[in-house]
C-alpha positions as CSV (number, residue, x, y, z in Angstrom):
1,X,-9.1,18.4,4.7
2,X,-9.9,16.0,1.9
3,X,-9.5,12.2,2.1
4,X,-7.0,12.4,-0.7
5,X,-4.8,14.8,1.2
6,X,-5.0,12.7,4.4
7,X,-4.1,9.5,2.5
8,X,-1.2,11.3,0.8
9,X,0.2,12.5,4.2
10,X,-0.2,9.1,5.7
11,X,1.5,7.3,2.8
12,X,4.4,9.9,2.9
13,X,4.9,9.1,6.6
14,X,4.9,5.3,5.8
15,X,7.4,5.3,3.0
16,X,9.7,2.3,3.3
17,X,7.4,0.6,5.8
18,X,5.3,-2.5,5.4
19,X,1.6,-1.7,5.2
20,X,-1.7,-3.3,4.4
21,X,-3.9,-1.1,2.1
22,X,-7.6,-1.6,1.8
23,X,-9.5,0.0,-1.1
24,X,-13.0,1.2,-1.2
25,X,-13.9,-1.8,-3.3
26,X,-12.7,-4.1,-0.5
27,X,-9.5,-5.3,-2.1
28,X,-6.5,-5.7,0.3
29,X,-2.8,-5.3,-0.6
30,X,0.3,-5.8,1.5
31,X,3.7,-4.5,0.7
32,X,6.2,-1.7,1.3
33,X,5.4,1.8,0.2
34,X,8.3,2.9,-2.2
35,X,6.9,6.2,-3.6
36,X,4.0,8.5,-3.3
37,X,2.8,11.3,-5.5
38,X,-0.4,13.4,-5.3
39,X,-2.4,10.8,-7.2
40,X,-0.9,7.4,-6.5
41,X,0.9,5.3,-3.9
42,X,3.4,2.8,-5.2
43,X,3.5,-0.4,-3.3
44,X,6.3,-3.0,-3.6
45,X,4.7,-6.4,-3.3
46,X,6.1,-9.9,-3.1
47,X,4.9,-13.0,-4.9
48,X,3.7,-15.7,-2.5
49,X,3.6,-18.4,-5.3
50,X,6.7,-18.0,-7.4
51,X,6.5,-21.6,-8.7
52,X,3.6,-20.8,-11.0
53,X,5.2,-17.7,-12.5
54,X,7.0,-18.3,-15.8
55,X,8.4,-14.8,-16.0
56,X,9.0,-12.9,-12.8
57,X,9.7,-9.2,-12.5
58,X,10.4,-8.9,-8.8
59,X,10.1,-6.7,-6.9
60,X,6.7,-6.0,-8.4
61,X,5.5,-2.3,-8.0
62,X,1.8,-1.8,-7.8
63,X,0.4,1.7,-8.3
64,X,-2.8,2.4,-6.4
65,X,-4.9,5.5,-6.8
66,X,-5.1,7.6,-3.6
67,X,-8.8,8.4,-3.9
68,X,-9.6,4.7,-4.0
69,X,-8.0,4.0,-0.6
70,X,-10.2,3.3,2.4
71,X,-7.6,2.4,5.1
72,X,-3.8,2.1,5.5
73,X,-2.5,-0.1,8.3
74,X,1.1,-0.2,9.4
75,X,2.4,-3.8,9.7
76,X,5.9,-3.1,11.2
77,X,4.5,-2.7,14.7
78,X,1.9,-4.7,16.6
79,X,-1.7,-4.0,15.5
80,X,-3.5,-1.8,18.0
81,X,-6.9,-1.6,16.3
82,X,-6.2,1.8,14.7
83,X,-6.7,2.5,11.1
84,X,-4.9,5.5,9.6
């Protein structure tokens, strides 16, 4: 089974849940998965610093490419050291 397929299945299981996604390049994103297709996961993120924003389009939806994902961690339950 390919990594793409595994990430797709994991993301589908975590729709509407808070997650942290770590990419192959080391970037980390936190938010709620709102949609998944076979190429991308759509993450609803919040802005931590709204005072510096002149125009705000909240909630912000961030599309991430599935093949660029390294790990997906569910944040709605206590961390148990397991990466999915």
